[in-house]
C-alpha angles and dihedrals in degrees: 000000000000121000128221138182116212112197130199099012125156113224118227118216105232091185119058092234097043117122118218131176116269092224129058116272139199119249123200119199119195131163090005099305142079107267101168135026131173145067119334098356109194114247112233117228113279096011117133117236132206130185114229089192092213096312121148120264121210136165109274116271126249132205104212097193124040141141098212101185091051090046091050090050097042096085090059096049131092105267109229098166090114096050109120097180142014087261091058090052097047090047090055091047092051091051092050092050091049089054096043108020095169098053131081116243119237112182131188139191111034118140107205094180087084095048123106092239144004116276121241135215089229094065092046090051090053093064100033109042110183095346109110112240126190117177111189117203120241092251093049092233100110140019134206109219132180121230093262091056093045090054094044091053091047094244128143113268112247140152096239138068124277113246143197119322095013090053095045089054092049098045097082089057090066087090087073087064103039105021123220102286091107092055100044118136088256092056091048091048091055090051092050092049090051090052092048090054087062093054095261115150099170145017139191109230115213096170115162116243094006123143133207088238087062092057093042090054097047091042088063091047099062103285094112094105102112138022113274130191108198116208125208127216126212092269092062097034094098090057092049093049092046089054090052092236121164128188108282097025116133114251101198102026084270121111090213092068110054144163111267130190135301107264118217123184100208099174141004134257141276094244092053089039091230097113105123112244137182090231133035123273118257089251094041091138089071096049132088088214108035094194097035117247144248120255092216135034118248090254092051092049093049092045092056094045092049093047093050093045095052089051095052098258125134117221130230108200118195107219121160105160122065093244090054091049091050093048092047092053091048089053092050090049094049097045101036090231120158129218142071148311105233116218098353084192098168120025138168114233094242089054091052088054090047089053089056093047092052095045091237114155122233108223104194133179104209096187088068089073090065091060097034100046099096098038090047090057089049101049104021098033115179090007086078088088087071095051123109087359096184094147091057090047095055094040090052094048101255117157100242122197127177134220143153109237083223127230089027085063126012117278092248122124092194090059089050091051092046091051092051091050102041105020095205137087099192142033093295121106117264113288107247093344089191087077095053121115131211127264091250091050091049091051092048089052090053102054101069092253094303116151128224110306109273144130109322094020117143110262093244105115144157129206113207129193095229135037100275091210088060093223088151089071092062113196104005137162119246093254090064091045092050093050091049093050093049089052096048113133125207119215102185138007123196127192118190089339094309119117107233097170130023123172099155 
């Protein structure tokens, strides 16, 4: 592992009671950890040195929930985030086909839950003809395909969108339409470099249909920049078990690429209105399943948790609705499995306390609340006070970690922190400000449980150009804090003692 000496860095107290020197210090990283810290640390022979020039040093940031292939591809897809109706979307599709008549259209980002009606395959066919069109919703839980795309992906022809489990199974076959150019090692490397520029040192990859062989291959082709935890799904679990892999085991003989958890998608999403709730949606009359629905039976869920647990794998259970959260926690309790509830978007207070008692992490993506605010008020009503309940979680002792769910939200930890602190993206007041958390708490939830940089710290570090606790602002409202966090710039990022980004 490379070594590095960082001079003149200001330490940032991640914990409220942590003591740090008032003056800048030197930090020496060798063999992947901090081995010396103080004034005028002697530079060993052959060790590179950088001058922090009084910048602030924090543990490197983590994104605990990403879909890295989709994020890598997102920049090449038709952006439909601004589509406010089926007509907006079909108009954009027609324009793309006119520009590139020989290419399939893969769109991303529409949120049909706010549209005045459900889209149809018929109207998509009318503007696309034989050109395959696949429009993936902004939450990733359904896709609107035309007939040509349905047939190409060997799916039954219908006049409605493809949802949940059926869509997840079909997603990997998109490569037969678009090839692999968008997920080449070079494309991945650009994505990783972009993440490093935001101070990210590691990510958990929950990509659908991915294999460990895929990561092993790209790791050897230049994509070994950051730490990656690769998650398996049920369809690749047999392979993981046969290989004897446990959560935390290196995958390529390199401790930076490791086995992550088993990922289970136990319910749907708010946008698709398939998140499983204890009470009906506000527009339940228009839904086949008025309260949403689980994707697995209780027995299936418990079977997967128990199997993973006995093989040394943690479990990451996607649960957005409050019924799904409650069922996930019951399954963790009954099987003894360890891991996280991913999203935990709507929770009852007693389930938050149960999460703390069980030692189950809450892996939350705060930037989702910016997109989901209005539709939540529409379809969940007064239950919105229990959404993104990060204040409850910390007060009740839950281990809270933050992520993006990229590309559902941008792969930007500073946006996630800003969203957790301010809970608004526009001129409106914070949405349920009682559930906001402090800047220090948001930072602590973004560093993979790492403490304030000190002797023995992992050599994954980020130098930022401004105090990330924003103490220079003094008493400030959360709008000012949110703006400052969103504008945070990162000078240098270090992974295992190796500089992976330097903009000084």
